[in-house]
C-alpha positions in Angstrom: 27.1 4.1 13.0 28.0 6.4 15.3 25.9 6.8 18.4 26.7 10.6 18.6 23.7 11.2 15.6 20.4 10.6 16.1 18.5 7.6 14.1 16.3 10.0 12.2 19.4 11.9 10.5 20.8 8.4 9.6 17.4 7.8 7.7 17.8 11.2 6.1 21.1 10.8 5.1 20.0 7.5 3.5 17.6 9.4 1.4 20.3 11.8 0.7 22.5 9.6 -0.7 20.1 8.6 -4.2 20.7 4.7 -3.7 18.4 3.0 -6.2 16.0 1.9 -3.6 15.3 4.9 -1.8 14.9 6.9 -4.6 12.3 4.3 -6.2 10.6 4.4 -3.0 10.3 8.1 -3.2 9.2 8.4 -7.1 6.6 5.3 -5.9 5.0 7.5 -3.3 4.4 11.0 -5.4 1.4 8.9 -6.9 -1.7 10.3 -4.9 -2.9 6.8 -3.5 -6.5 6.9 -4.9 -4.6 7.0 -8.5 -2.5 4.3 -8.0 -3.7 0.8 -9.5 -2.4 -1.2 -6.7 -0.9 -1.4 -3.6 1.0 -3.5 -0.8 -0.6 -5.4 1.7 1.1 -3.3 4.2 -0.1 0.1 2.3 -3.7 -1.5 2.0 -3.8 -2.2 6.0 -2.4 1.6 6.6 -5.1 3.2 4.5 -8.0 1.3 5.3 -7.4 0.5 8.9 -7.7 -2.7 8.9 -5.6 -6.0 9.8 -3.6 -8.2 7.5 -5.6 -11.4 9.1 -9.0 -9.3 8.0 -7.5 -8.2 4.5 -6.5 -11.7 3.4 -10.3 -12.8 4.8 -11.9 -10.2 2.4 -9.0 -11.5 -0.3 -10.2 -15.0 0.2 -13.9 -14.0 0.1 -13.4 -12.3 -2.9 -14.5 -9.0 -2.1 -10.9 -7.2 -2.5 -9.1 -8.3 -5.8 -5.3 -9.0 -6.1 -2.5 -9.8 -8.5 0.4 -11.6 -7.7 3.5 -10.6 -10.2 6.4 -13.3 -8.9 5.8 -14.1 -5.6 4.9 -10.4 -4.6 0.9 -9.8 -4.2 -0.4 -6.5 -5.0 -3.9 -5.2 -4.1 -6.1 -3.7 -6.6 -7.0 0.1 -5.2 -10.0 0.1 -6.9 -11.2 -3.0 -5.4 -10.2 -1.3 -2.0 -12.4 1.8 -3.2 -15.5 -0.3 -3.9 -15.3 -2.0 -0.3 -15.3 1.3 1.2 -17.8 2.6 -1.4 -21.4 3.5 0.2 -24.0 1.3 -0.6 -25.9 3.0 -3.1 -22.5 3.1 -5.5 -21.4 -0.4 -4.9 -21.4 -2.2 -8.2 -22.6 -5.7 -6.4 -25.9 -3.6 -4.9 -29.4 -4.8 -6.0 
């Protein structure tokens, strides 16, 4: 890597090369978050503002649903939405 070029330009150049990994990531991000079926733990943390530890606590308590495919744990977006829905809209309200 030449030091005359800023890091941002290298990242942009990587996106322009059309590599499989970058093009898959670009395609994945075109779906609005609320319409996605799943997200990663990191994306769930970013979307909710919760830390990883709290997110895993909620998963352990059964308040957030996940699925595991291979070694990858994915959070069901609908469970995040229901967790943050107003009390009168929650399905677990009495």
